[in-house]
C-alpha positions as protocol buffer text, in pm:
chain_id: "A"
residue {
  index: 1
  type: MET
  ca { x: 14055 y: 11752 z: 8340 }
}
residue {
  index: 2
  type: ILE
  ca { x: 13765 y: 11772 z: 8600 }
}
residue {
  index: 3
  type: PRO
  ca { x: 13580 y: 11413 z: 8624 }
}
residue {
  index: 4
  type: GLN
  ca { x: 13207 y: 11474 z: 8558 }
}
residue {
  index: 5
  type: PRO
  ca { x: 12961 y: 11317 z: 8812 }
}
residue {
  index: 6
  type: ASN
  ca { x: 12776 y: 11016 z: 8728 }
}
residue {
  index: 7
  type: ASP
  ca { x: 12405 y: 11107 z: 8741 }
}
residue {
  index: 8
  type: GLN
  ca { x: 12340 y: 10737 z: 8842 }
}
residue {
  index: 9
  type: THR
  ca { x: 12580 y: 10738 z: 9104 }
}
residue {
  index: 10
  type: ASN
  ca { x: 12468 y: 11081 z: 9230 }
}
residue {
  index: 11
  type: ASP
  ca { x: 12074 y: 10934 z: 9234 }
}
residue {
  index: 12
  type: GLU
  ca { x: 12193 y: 10646 z: 9452 }
}
residue {
  index: 13
  type: GLU
  ca { x: 12373 y: 10853 z: 9676 }
}
residue {
  index: 14
  type: LEU
  ca { x: 12073 y: 11074 z: 9739 }
}
residue {
  index: 15
  type: LEU
  ca { x: 11819 y: 10811 z: 9786 }
}
residue {
  index: 16
  type: ASP
  ca { x: 11856 y: 10583 z: 10101 }
}
residue {
  index: 17
  type: ALA
  ca { x: 11789 y: 10232 z: 10098 }
}
residue {
  index: 18
  type: TYR
  ca { x: 11407 y: 10263 z: 10188 }
}
residue {
  index: 19
  type: SER
  ca { x: 11358 y: 10513 z: 9904 }
}
residue {
  index: 20
  type: ARG
  ca { x: 11568 y: 10310 z: 9686 }
}
residue {
  index: 21
  type: ALA
  ca { x: 11339 y: 9978 z: 9760 }
}
residue {
  index: 22
  type: VAL
  ca { x: 11028 y: 10179 z: 9680 }
}
residue {
  index: 23
  type: THR
  ca { x: 11150 y: 10320 z: 9347 }
}
residue {
  index: 24
  type: HIS
  ca { x: 11237 y: 10012 z: 9225 }
}
residue {
  index: 25
  type: ALA
  ca { x: 10907 y: 9851 z: 9298 }
}
residue {
  index: 26
  type: VAL
  ca { x: 10731 y: 10114 z: 9141 }
}
residue {
  index: 27
  type: ASP
  ca { x: 10960 y: 10104 z: 8816 }
}
residue {
  index: 28
  type: VAL
  ca { x: 10910 y: 9715 z: 8811 }
}
residue {
  index: 29
  type: VAL
  ca { x: 10523 y: 9711 z: 8854 }
}
residue {
  index: 30
  type: GLY
  ca { x: 10412 y: 10066 z: 8777 }
}
residue {
  index: 31
  type: ARG
  ca { x: 10391 y: 10003 z: 8408 }
}
residue {
  index: 32
  type: ALA
  ca { x: 10117 y: 9734 z: 8463 }
}
residue {
  index: 33
  type: VAL
  ca { x: 9915 y: 9965 z: 8696 }
}
residue {
  index: 34
  type: VAL
  ca { x: 9606 y: 10104 z: 8524 }
}
residue {
  index: 35
  type: LYS
  ca { x: 9295 y: 10328 z: 8575 }
}
residue {
  index: 36
  type: VAL
  ca { x: 8976 y: 10178 z: 8528 }
}
residue {
  index: 37
  type: ASP
  ca { x: 8690 y: 10391 z: 8446 }
}
residue {
  index: 38
  type: VAL
  ca { x: 8305 y: 10292 z: 8467 }
}
residue {
  index: 39
  type: GLU
  ca { x: 7993 y: 10479 z: 8435 }
}
residue {
  index: 40
  type: ARG
  ca { x: 7940 y: 10646 z: 8771 }
}
residue {
  index: 41
  type: GLY
  ca { x: 8272 y: 10546 z: 8914 }
}
residue {
  index: 42
  type: GLY
  ca { x: 8642 y: 10369 z: 8878 }
}
residue {
  index: 43
  type: GLY
  ca { x: 8936 y: 10249 z: 9053 }
}
residue {
  index: 44
  type: SER
  ca { x: 9258 y: 10075 z: 8981 }
}
residue {
  index: 45
  type: GLY
  ca { x: 9351 y: 9769 z: 8822 }
}
residue {
  index: 46
  type: VAL
  ca { x: 9700 y: 9555 z: 8754 }
}
residue {
  index: 47
  type: ILE
  ca { x: 9778 y: 9353 z: 8443 }
}
residue {
  index: 48
  type: PHE
  ca { x: 9892 y: 9020 z: 8551 }
}
residue {
  index: 49
  type: THR
  ca { x: 9938 y: 8848 z: 8214 }
}
residue {
  index: 50
  type: PRO
  ca { x: 10095 y: 8978 z: 7910 }
}
residue {
  index: 51
  type: ASP
  ca { x: 9804 y: 8910 z: 7693 }
}
residue {
  index: 52
  type: GLY
  ca { x: 9589 y: 9170 z: 7889 }
}
residue {
  index: 53
  type: PHE
  ca { x: 9414 y: 9035 z: 8158 }
}
residue {
  index: 54
  type: ILE
  ca { x: 9355 y: 9289 z: 8458 }
}
residue {
  index: 55
  type: LEU
  ca { x: 9258 y: 9194 z: 8808 }
}
residue {
  index: 56
  type: THR
  ca { x: 9071 y: 9483 z: 9000 }
}
residue {
  index: 57
  type: ASN
  ca { x: 8794 y: 9481 z: 9233 }
}
residue {
  index: 58
  type: SER
  ca { x: 8432 y: 9352 z: 9212 }
}
residue {
  index: 59
  type: HIS
  ca { x: 8290 y: 9647 z: 9356 }
}
residue {
  index: 60
  type: VAL
  ca { x: 8459 y: 9856 z: 9098 }
}
residue {
  index: 61
  type: VAL
  ca { x: 8294 y: 9726 z: 8806 }
}
residue {
  index: 62
  type: ALA
  ca { x: 7969 y: 9600 z: 8978 }
}
residue {
  index: 63
  type: ARG
  ca { x: 7748 y: 9876 z: 8821 }
}
residue {
  index: 64
  type: GLY
  ca { x: 7821 y: 9760 z: 8467 }
}
residue {
  index: 65
  type: GLY
  ca { x: 7834 y: 9997 z: 8168 }
}
residue {
  index: 66
  type: ARG
  ca { x: 8119 y: 10061 z: 7933 }
}
residue {
  index: 67
  type: LEU
  ca { x: 8507 y: 9982 z: 8105 }
}
residue {
  index: 68
  type: ASP
  ca { x: 8774 y: 10192 z: 7982 }
}
residue {
  index: 69
  type: VAL
  ca { x: 9121 y: 10136 z: 8100 }
}
residue {
  index: 70
  type: MET
  ca { x: 9387 y: 10439 z: 8110 }
}
residue {
  index: 71
  type: PHE
  ca { x: 9752 y: 10319 z: 8122 }
}
residue {
  index: 72
  type: PRO
  ca { x: 10050 y: 10530 z: 8281 }
}
residue {
  index: 73
  type: ASP
  ca { x: 10134 y: 10659 z: 7959 }
}
residue {
  index: 74
  type: GLY
  ca { x: 9817 y: 10825 z: 7906 }
}
residue {
  index: 75
  type: ARG
  ca { x: 9674 y: 10572 z: 7625 }
}
residue {
  index: 76
  type: SER
  ca { x: 9301 y: 10448 z: 7673 }
}
residue {
  index: 77
  type: MET
  ca { x: 9173 y: 10137 z: 7557 }
}
residue {
  index: 78
  type: GLN
  ca { x: 8820 y: 9963 z: 7615 }
}
residue {
  index: 79
  type: ALA
  ca { x: 8788 y: 9665 z: 7834 }
}
residue {
  index: 80
  type: ASP
  ca { x: 8554 y: 9385 z: 7839 }
}
residue {
  index: 81
  type: LEU
  ca { x: 8450 y: 9222 z: 8180 }
}
residue {
  index: 82
  type: VAL
  ca { x: 8585 y: 8860 z: 8195 }
}
residue {
  index: 83
  type: GLY
  ca { x: 8400 y: 8769 z: 8522 }
}
residue {
  index: 84
  type: ARG
  ca { x: 8351 y: 8894 z: 8880 }
}
residue {
  index: 85
  type: ASP
  ca { x: 8287 y: 8762 z: 9204 }
}
residue {
  index: 86
  type: ALA
  ca { x: 8127 y: 8968 z: 9491 }
}
residue {
  index: 87
  type: HIS
  ca { x: 8199 y: 8704 z: 9790 }
}
residue {
  index: 88
  type: THR
  ca { x: 8594 y: 8789 z: 9734 }
}
residue {
  index: 89
  type: ASP
  ca { x: 8563 y: 9134 z: 9564 }
}
residue {
  index: 90
  type: LEU
  ca { x: 8754 y: 9041 z: 9264 }
}
residue {
  index: 91
  type: ALA
  ca { x: 8691 y: 9093 z: 8886 }
}
residue {
  index: 92
  type: VAL
  ca { x: 8904 y: 9025 z: 8592 }
}
residue {
  index: 93
  type: ILE
  ca { x: 8873 y: 9247 z: 8304 }
}
residue {
  index: 94
  type: ARG
  ca { x: 9073 y: 9231 z: 7953 }
}
residue {
  index: 95
  type: VAL
  ca { x: 9180 y: 9464 z: 7695 }
}
residue {
  index: 96
  type: GLY
  ca { x: 9250 y: 9388 z: 7322 }
}
residue {
  index: 97
  type: ALA
  ca { x: 9475 y: 9089 z: 7288 }
}
residue {
  index: 98
  type: ASP
  ca { x: 9553 y: 9230 z: 6962 }
}
residue {
  index: 99
  type: ARG
  ca { x: 9775 y: 9495 z: 7141 }
}
residue {
  index: 100
  type: ALA
  ca { x: 9962 y: 9243 z: 7327 }
}
residue {
  index: 101
  type: PRO
  ca { x: 10232 y: 9190 z: 7477 }
}
residue {
  index: 102
  type: PHE
  ca { x: 10142 y: 9415 z: 7764 }
}
residue {
  index: 103
  type: PRO
  ca { x: 10338 y: 9516 z: 8069 }
}
residue {
  index: 104
  type: PHE
  ca { x: 10229 y: 9280 z: 8343 }
}
residue {
  index: 105
  type: ALA
  ca { x: 10315 y: 9224 z: 8696 }
}
residue {
  index: 106
  type: THR
  ca { x: 10405 y: 8893 z: 8895 }
}
residue {
  index: 107
  type: LEU
  ca { x: 10182 y: 8765 z: 9137 }
}
residue {
  index: 108
  type: ALA
  ca { x: 10400 y: 8658 z: 9464 }
}
residue {
  index: 109
  type: ASP
  ca { x: 10335 y: 8345 z: 9707 }
}
residue {
  index: 110
  type: SER
  ca { x: 10119 y: 8545 z: 9963 }
}
residue {
  index: 111
  type: ARG
  ca { x: 10212 y: 8242 z: 10230 }
}
residue {
  index: 112
  type: ALA
  ca { x: 10603 y: 8401 z: 10225 }
}
residue {
  index: 113
  type: VAL
  ca { x: 10442 y: 8755 z: 10350 }
}
residue {
  index: 114
  type: ARG
  ca { x: 10546 y: 8841 z: 10662 }
}
residue {
  index: 115
  type: VAL
  ca { x: 10428 y: 9108 z: 10912 }
}
residue {
  index: 116
  type: GLY
  ca { x: 10654 y: 9406 z: 10910 }
}
residue {
  index: 117
  type: GLN
  ca { x: 10761 y: 9387 z: 10559 }
}
residue {
  index: 118
  type: VAL
  ca { x: 10770 y: 9697 z: 10352 }
}
residue {
  index: 119
  type: ALA
  ca { x: 10435 y: 9716 z: 10159 }
}
residue {
  index: 120
  type: ILE
  ca { x: 10340 y: 9963 z: 9859 }
}
residue {
  index: 121
  type: ALA
  ca { x: 10024 y: 10038 z: 9701 }
}
residue {
  index: 122
  type: ILE
  ca { x: 9969 y: 10159 z: 9350 }
}
residue {
  index: 123
  type: GLY
  ca { x: 9655 y: 10312 z: 9237 }
}
residue {
  index: 124
  type: ASN
  ca { x: 9434 y: 10634 z: 9144 }
}
residue {
  index: 125
  type: PRO
  ca { x: 9278 y: 10747 z: 9462 }
}
residue {
  index: 126
  type: TYR
  ca { x: 9036 y: 11012 z: 9394 }
}
residue {
  index: 127
  type: GLY
  ca { x: 9124 y: 11028 z: 9029 }
}
residue {
  index: 128
  type: PHE
  ca { x: 9505 y: 11116 z: 9096 }
}
residue {
  index: 129
  type: HIS
  ca { x: 9675 y: 10924 z: 8822 }
}
residue {
  index: 130
  type: HIS
  ca { x: 9942 y: 10641 z: 8942 }
}
residue {
  index: 131
  type: SER
  ca { x: 9990 y: 10755 z: 9298 }
}
residue {
  index: 132
  type: VAL
  ca { x: 10224 y: 10587 z: 9538 }
}
residue {
  index: 133
  type: THR
  ca { x: 10198 y: 10500 z: 9894 }
}
residue {
  index: 134
  type: ALA
  ca { x: 10406 y: 10313 z: 10151 }
}
residue {
  index: 135
  type: GLY
  ca { x: 10393 y: 10141 z: 10467 }
}
residue {
  index: 136
  type: VAL
  ca { x: 10415 y: 9778 z: 10612 }
}
residue {
  index: 137
  type: VAL
  ca { x: 10234 y: 9484 z: 10639 }
}
residue {
  index: 138
  type: SER
  ca { x: 10050 y: 9530 z: 10974 }
}
residue {
  index: 139
  type: ALA
  ca { x: 9874 y: 9190 z: 11016 }
}
residue {
  index: 140
  type: LEU
  ca { x: 9799 y: 8864 z: 10825 }
}
residue {
  index: 141
  type: GLY
  ca { x: 9504 y: 8627 z: 10802 }
}
residue {
  index: 142
  type: ARG
  ca { x: 9240 y: 8876 z: 10877 }
}
residue {
  index: 143
  type: SER
  ca { x: 8886 y: 8836 z: 10783 }
}
residue {
  index: 144
  type: LEU
  ca { x: 8668 y: 9124 z: 10613 }
}
residue {
  index: 145
  type: ARG
  ca { x: 8299 y: 9105 z: 10519 }
}
residue {
  index: 146
  type: ALA
  ca { x: 8258 y: 9164 z: 10151 }
}
residue {
  index: 147
  type: GLN
  ca { x: 7953 y: 9374 z: 10023 }
}
residue {
  index: 148
  type: SER
  ca { x: 7787 y: 9066 z: 9961 }
}
residue {
  index: 149
  type: GLY
  ca { x: 7781 y: 9003 z: 10314 }
}
residue {
  index: 150
  type: ARG
  ca { x: 8013 y: 8703 z: 10293 }
}
residue {
  index: 151
  type: LEU
  ca { x: 8343 y: 8697 z: 10500 }
}
residue {
  index: 152
  type: MET
  ca { x: 8635 y: 8704 z: 10324 }
}
residue {
  index: 153
  type: ASP
  ca { x: 8938 y: 8552 z: 10468 }
}
residue {
  index: 154
  type: ASP
  ca { x: 9324 y: 8558 z: 10426 }
}
residue {
  index: 155
  type: ILE
  ca { x: 9303 y: 8937 z: 10432 }
}
residue {
  index: 156
  type: ILE
  ca { x: 9628 y: 9137 z: 10448 }
}
residue {
  index: 157
  type: GLN
  ca { x: 9620 y: 9437 z: 10684 }
}
residue {
  index: 158
  type: THR
  ca { x: 9864 y: 9733 z: 10591 }
}
residue {
  index: 159
  type: ASP
  ca { x: 9890 y: 10066 z: 10701 }
}
residue {
  index: 160
  type: ALA
  ca { x: 9986 y: 10185 z: 10310 }
}
residue {
  index: 161
  type: ALA
  ca { x: 9751 y: 10466 z: 10293 }
}
residue {
  index: 162
  type: LEU
  ca { x: 9441 y: 10346 z: 10054 }
}
residue {
  index: 163
  type: ASN
  ca { x: 9188 y: 10613 z: 9972 }
}
residue {
  index: 164
  type: PRO
  ca { x: 8894 y: 10580 z: 9704 }
}
residue {
  index: 165
  type: GLY
  ca { x: 9022 y: 10492 z: 9358 }
}
residue {
  index: 166
  type: ASN
  ca { x: 9297 y: 10258 z: 9499 }
}
residue {
  index: 167
  type: SER
  ca { x: 9042 y: 9981 z: 9487 }
}
residue {
  index: 168
  type: GLY
  ca { x: 9174 y: 9698 z: 9258 }
}
residue {
  index: 169
  type: GLY
  ca { x: 9546 y: 9831 z: 9265 }
}
residue {
  index: 170
  type: PRO
  ca { x: 9833 y: 9607 z: 9383 }
}
residue {
  index: 171
  type: LEU
  ca { x: 10002 y: 9579 z: 9700 }
}
residue {
  index: 172
  type: VAL
  ca { x: 10354 y: 9506 z: 9632 }
}
residue {
  index: 173
  type: THR
  ca { x: 10677 y: 9421 z: 9778 }
}
residue {
  index: 174
  type: THR
  ca { x: 11019 y: 9576 z: 9729 }
}
residue {
  index: 175
  type: ARG
  ca { x: 11102 y: 9334 z: 9470 }
}
residue {
  index: 176
  type: GLY
  ca { x: 10802 y: 9459 z: 9269 }
}
residue {
  index: 177
  type: GLU
  ca { x: 10612 y: 9133 z: 9335 }
}
residue {
  index: 178
  type: VAL
  ca { x: 10203 y: 9161 z: 9391 }
}
residue {
  index: 179
  type: ILE
  ca { x: 10127 y: 9023 z: 9730 }
}
residue {
  index: 180
  type: GLY
  ca { x: 9749 y: 9150 z: 9758 }
}
residue {
  index: 181
  type: ILE
  ca { x: 9485 y: 9349 z: 9575 }
}
residue {
  index: 182
  type: ASN
  ca { x: 9357 y: 9667 z: 9776 }
}
residue {
  index: 183
  type: THR
  ca { x: 9002 y: 9631 z: 9864 }
}
residue {
  index: 184
  type: ALA
  ca { x: 8902 y: 9812 z: 10182 }
}
residue {
  index: 185
  type: THR
  ca { x: 8975 y: 10079 z: 10426 }
}
residue {
  index: 186
  type: ILE
  ca { x: 8808 y: 10121 z: 10777 }
}
residue {
  index: 187
  type: LEU
  ca { x: 8670 y: 10497 z: 10828 }
}
residue {
  index: 188
  type: PRO
  ca { x: 8737 y: 10720 z: 11017 }
}
residue {
  index: 189
  type: ALA
  ca { x: 9042 y: 10501 z: 11119 }
}
residue {
  index: 190
  type: GLN
  ca { x: 9386 y: 10604 z: 10995 }
}
residue {
  index: 191
  type: GLY
  ca { x: 9634 y: 10289 z: 10903 }
}
residue {
  index: 192
  type: LEU
  ca { x: 9357 y: 10021 z: 10863 }
}
residue {
  index: 193
  type: CYS
  ca { x: 9371 y: 9900 z: 10517 }
}
residue {
  index: 194
  type: PHE
  ca { x: 9294 y: 9555 z: 10362 }
}
residue {
  index: 195
  type: ALA
  ca { x: 9420 y: 9386 z: 10042 }
}
residue {
  index: 196
  type: ILE
  ca { x: 9276 y: 9039 z: 9917 }
}
residue {
  index: 197
  type: ALA
  ca { x: 9607 y: 8807 z: 9944 }
}
residue {
  index: 198
  type: SER
  ca { x: 9778 y: 8736 z: 9580 }
}
residue {
  index: 199
  type: ASN
  ca { x: 9727 y: 8350 z: 9649 }
}
residue {
  index: 200
  type: THR
  ca { x: 9318 y: 8424 z: 9662 }
}
residue {
  index: 201
  type: ALA
  ca { x: 9364 y: 8654 z: 9382 }
}
residue {
  index: 202
  type: ARG
  ca { x: 9548 y: 8380 z: 9179 }
}
residue {
  index: 203
  type: PHE
  ca { x: 9283 y: 8118 z: 9219 }
}
residue {
  index: 204
  type: VAL
  ca { x: 8969 y: 8342 z: 9180 }
}
residue {
  index: 205
  type: ALA
  ca { x: 9117 y: 8485 z: 8854 }
}
residue {
  index: 206
  type: SER
  ca { x: 9200 y: 8145 z: 8713 }
}
residue {
  index: 207
  type: ARG
  ca { x: 8846 y: 8038 z: 8781 }
}
residue {
  index: 208
  type: LEU
  ca { x: 8676 y: 8356 z: 8656 }
}
residue {
  index: 209
  type: ILE
  ca { x: 8903 y: 8327 z: 8307 }
}
residue {
  index: 210
  type: ARG
  ca { x: 8780 y: 7930 z: 8275 }
}
residue {
  index: 211
  type: ASP
  ca { x: 8417 y: 8007 z: 8380 }
}
residue {
  index: 212
  type: GLY
  ca { x: 8339 y: 8316 z: 8408 }
}
residue {
  index: 213
  type: ARG
  ca { x: 8233 y: 8300 z: 8750 }
}
residue {
  index: 214
  type: ILE
  ca { x: 8338 y: 8113 z: 9084 }
}
residue {
  index: 215
  type: ARG
  ca { x: 8134 y: 7776 z: 9101 }
}
residue {
  index: 216
  type: ARG
  ca { x: 7966 y: 7724 z: 9473 }
}
residue {
  index: 217
  type: SER
  ca { x: 7759 y: 7473 z: 9595 }
}
residue {
  index: 218
  type: TYR
  ca { x: 7403 y: 7551 z: 9766 }
}
residue {
  index: 219
  type: VAL
  ca { x: 7189 y: 7354 z: 10017 }
}
residue {
  index: 220
  type: GLY
  ca { x: 6876 y: 7588 z: 10056 }
}
residue {
  index: 221
  type: ILE
  ca { x: 6887 y: 7688 z: 10388 }
}
residue {
  index: 222
  type: ALA
  ca { x: 6847 y: 8051 z: 10577 }
}
residue {
  index: 223
  type: GLY
  ca { x: 7059 y: 8013 z: 10923 }
}
residue {
  index: 224
  type: GLN
  ca { x: 7195 y: 8231 z: 11224 }
}
residue {
  index: 225
  type: ASN
  ca { x: 7411 y: 8173 z: 11487 }
}
residue {
  index: 226
  type: VAL
  ca { x: 7308 y: 8024 z: 11820 }
}
residue {
  index: 227
  type: PRO
  ca { x: 7482 y: 7932 z: 12109 }
}
residue {
  index: 228
  type: ILE
  ca { x: 7502 y: 7524 z: 12236 }
}
residue {
  index: 229
  type: PRO
  ca { x: 7382 y: 7507 z: 12597 }
}
residue {
  index: 230
  type: ARG
  ca { x: 7684 y: 7371 z: 12808 }
}
residue {
  index: 231
  type: ALA
  ca { x: 7472 y: 7075 z: 12929 }
}
residue {
  index: 232
  type: LEU
  ca { x: 7369 y: 6985 z: 12572 }
}
residue {
  index: 233
  type: ALA
  ca { x: 7725 y: 7016 z: 12465 }
}
residue {
  index: 234
  type: ARG
  ca { x: 7840 y: 6789 z: 12774 }
}
residue {
  index: 235
  type: ALA
  ca { x: 7559 y: 6537 z: 12701 }
}
residue {
  index: 236
  type: HIS
  ca { x: 7684 y: 6467 z: 12321 }
}
residue {
  index: 237
  type: GLN
  ca { x: 8050 y: 6555 z: 12374 }
}
residue {
  index: 238
  type: LEU
  ca { x: 8035 y: 6838 z: 12137 }
}
residue {
  index: 239
  type: ALA
  ca { x: 8377 y: 7014 z: 12093 }
}
residue {
  index: 240
  type: VAL
  ca { x: 8184 y: 7341 z: 11987 }
}
residue {
  index: 241
  type: SER
  ca { x: 7996 y: 7592 z: 12198 }
}
residue {
  index: 242
  type: SER
  ca { x: 7774 y: 7742 z: 11895 }
}
residue {
  index: 243
  type: GLY
  ca { x: 7614 y: 7604 z: 11579 }
}
residue {
  index: 244
  type: VAL
  ca { x: 7371 y: 7741 z: 11287 }
}
residue {
  index: 245
  type: LEU
  ca { x: 7037 y: 7758 z: 11364 }
}
residue {
  index: 246
  type: VAL
  ca { x: 6802 y: 7638 z: 11037 }
}
residue {
  index: 247
  type: VAL
  ca { x: 6536 y: 7948 z: 11009 }
}
residue {
  index: 248
  type: SER
  ca { x: 6395 y: 7844 z: 10706 }
}
residue {
  index: 249
  type: VAL
  ca { x: 6459 y: 7555 z: 10429 }
}
residue {
  index: 250
  type: GLU
  ca { x: 6349 y: 7641 z: 10057 }
}
residue {
  index: 251
  type: LYS
  ca { x: 6113 y: 7391 z: 9892 }
}
residue {
  index: 252
  type: GLU
  ca { x: 6233 y: 7144 z: 9686 }
}
residue {
  index: 253
  type: SER
  ca { x: 6620 y: 7220 z: 9758 }
}
residue {
  index: 254
  type: PRO
  ca { x: 6893 y: 6986 z: 9860 }
}
residue {
  index: 255
  type: ALA
  ca { x: 6807 y: 7044 z: 10242 }
}
residue {
  index: 256
  type: ALA
  ca { x: 6473 y: 7002 z: 10205 }
}
residue {
  index: 257
  type: THR
  ca { x: 6515 y: 6672 z: 10024 }
}
residue {
  index: 258
  type: ALA
  ca { x: 6757 y: 6544 z: 10283 }
}
residue {
  index: 259
  type: GLY
  ca { x: 6500 y: 6620 z: 10559 }
}
residue {
  index: 260
  type: LEU
  ca { x: 6635 y: 6926 z: 10716 }
}
residue {
  index: 261
  type: ARG
  ca { x: 6390 y: 7114 z: 10926 }
}
residue {
  index: 262
  type: ASP
  ca { x: 6325 y: 7473 z: 11071 }
}
residue {
  index: 263
  type: GLY
  ca { x: 6467 y: 7448 z: 11426 }
}
residue {
  index: 264
  type: ASP
  ca { x: 6770 y: 7215 z: 11350 }
}
residue {
  index: 265
  type: VAL
  ca { x: 7091 y: 7321 z: 11440 }
}
residue {
  index: 266
  type: ILE
  ca { x: 7380 y: 7247 z: 11230 }
}
residue {
  index: 267
  type: LEU
  ca { x: 7700 y: 7123 z: 11399 }
}
residue {
  index: 268
  type: ALA
  ca { x: 7919 y: 6988 z: 11136 }
}
residue {
  index: 269
  type: CYS
  ca { x: 7960 y: 6961 z: 10742 }
}
residue {
  index: 270
  type: ALA
  ca { x: 8133 y: 6652 z: 10627 }
}
residue {
  index: 271
  type: ASP
  ca { x: 8300 y: 6604 z: 10981 }
}
residue {
  index: 272
  type: GLU
  ca { x: 8424 y: 6937 z: 10978 }
}
residue {
  index: 273
  type: VAL
  ca { x: 8281 y: 7180 z: 11246 }
}
residue {
  index: 274
  type: VAL
  ca { x: 8016 y: 7462 z: 11161 }
}
residue {
  index: 275
  type: ALA
  ca { x: 8031 y: 7710 z: 11447 }
}
residue {
  index: 276
  type: ALA
  ca { x: 7899 y: 7974 z: 11269 }
}
residue {
  index: 277
  type: VAL
  ca { x: 7723 y: 8049 z: 10938 }
}
residue {
  index: 278
  type: ASP
  ca { x: 8059 y: 8171 z: 10787 }
}
residue {
  index: 279
  type: ASP
  ca { x: 8179 y: 7802 z: 10863 }
}
residue {
  index: 280
  type: LEU
  ca { x: 7924 y: 7680 z: 10641 }
}
residue {
  index: 281
  type: HIS
  ca { x: 8000 y: 7905 z: 10372 }
}
residue {
  index: 282
  type: ARG
  ca { x: 8361 y: 7771 z: 10373 }
}
residue {
  index: 283
  type: HIS
  ca { x: 8246 y: 7434 z: 10339 }
}
residue {
  index: 284
  type: LEU
  ca { x: 8019 y: 7481 z: 10050 }
}
residue {
  index: 285
  type: THR
  ca { x: 8307 y: 7486 z: 9768 }
}
residue {
  index: 286
  type: GLU
  ca { x: 8267 y: 7361 z: 9387 }
}
residue {
  index: 287
  type: ASP
  ca { x: 8400 y: 7041 z: 9510 }
}
residue {
  index: 288
  type: ARG
  ca { x: 8098 y: 6970 z: 9706 }
}
residue {
  index: 289
  type: ILE
  ca { x: 7862 y: 7023 z: 9404 }
}
residue {
  index: 290
  type: GLY
  ca { x: 7693 y: 6686 z: 9352 }
}
residue {
  index: 291
  type: ALA
  ca { x: 7870 y: 6512 z: 9640 }
}
residue {
  index: 292
  type: PRO
  ca { x: 7650 y: 6318 z: 9916 }
}
residue {
  index: 293
  type: THR
  ca { x: 7767 y: 6538 z: 10225 }
}
residue {
  index: 294
  type: THR
  ca { x: 7695 y: 6459 z: 10584 }
}
residue {
  index: 295
  type: PHE
  ca { x: 7552 y: 6727 z: 10801 }
}
residue {
  index: 296
  type: THR
  ca { x: 7537 y: 6648 z: 11179 }
}
residue {
  index: 297
  type: VAL
  ca { x: 7257 y: 6855 z: 11345 }
}
residue {
  index: 298
  type: LEU
  ca { x: 7069 y: 6875 z: 11704 }
}
residue {
  index: 299
  type: ARG
  ca { x: 6709 y: 6814 z: 11685 }
}
residue {
  index: 300
  type: LYS
  ca { x: 6493 y: 6856 z: 11975 }
}
residue {
  index: 301
  type: GLY
  ca { x: 6807 y: 6784 z: 12182 }
}
residue {
  index: 302
  type: GLN
  ca { x: 6898 y: 6471 z: 11987 }
}
residue {
  index: 303
  type: ARG
  ca { x: 7202 y: 6442 z: 11779 }
}
residue {
  index: 304
  type: ARG
  ca { x: 7122 y: 6317 z: 11408 }
}
residue {
  index: 305
  type: GLN
  ca { x: 7321 y: 6278 z: 11087 }
}
residue {
  index: 306
  type: LEU
  ca { x: 7148 y: 6373 z: 10738 }
}
residue {
  index: 307
  type: THR
  ca { x: 7298 y: 6335 z: 10411 }
}
residue {
  index: 308
  type: VAL
  ca { x: 7279 y: 6641 z: 10178 }
}
residue {
  index: 309
  type: VAL
  ca { x: 7377 y: 6668 z: 9830 }
}
residue {
  index: 310
  type: PRO
  ca { x: 7447 y: 7021 z: 9721 }
}
residue {
  index: 311
  type: VAL
  ca { x: 7375 y: 7156 z: 9375 }
}
residue {
  index: 312
  type: GLU
  ca { x: 7585 y: 7463 z: 9196 }
}
residue {
  index: 313
  type: THR
  ca { x: 7451 y: 7791 z: 9315 }
}
residue {
  index: 314
  type: GLN
  ca { x: 7288 y: 7992 z: 9020 }
}
residue {
  index: 315
  type: PRO
  ca { x: 7483 y: 8295 z: 8914 }
}
């Protein structure tokens, strides 16, 4: 009697280790990747809880209107916007909890990601449902400017091909763990694609679910980056070569109350160096709301310290 071939054994013999790794990741995560349809656009998303919470990009859902989610098996379901944060380009939407449990993906610890490891992107580029591309993690800790103008930190760079429609989909490991939420490409360059690290996504998602938005503090100034003359830096023993020039101060703002003036150059916030506007943004977190905060400034060549009490940014 001639032994019959085992289908599973044959499949494993035909696939090399790399192919098996990619296939495994898609098998694990693919069921949780959805197509997000909005009026005049769309993108991708990934279910990250069994009760139907979905991570996607803020710019995917920013135009408002009806949200519909299509599952890999072709089912469609209307979704509700839980919250979005343009500054990190992340949003959370939700499909009906009465349909739970849903297949969901696990968010990995992005601090464990290493340059060179395999990275797999799953999404819906140009509306082609459930497409898969693979590459490697090209770099870690990149910074990328969000459409809001704020700098996003801890960005993962990959050469796994992304196209319009991939936005909001997951970047995953061969174990099927989500290490990032795909967000952008640089055109016309090839192989320069970016994802928001999963640790950032986890934090933002938890706040969006809790509050519907990300709470940040606000002081009420407009500023621009300026160099500090070397002689002035030496005279004041400054460790920075640049600061933030206060261009304008809003009336009745925390900055105005504290005495900040046009022409002041901010050097530090709470003893943390402020060498650029982006540094100031990083320091104005939720924890600063209502907390007296020391600002170190240069005013007409003299070093001063002022106490500012930031308030919550209005949504």
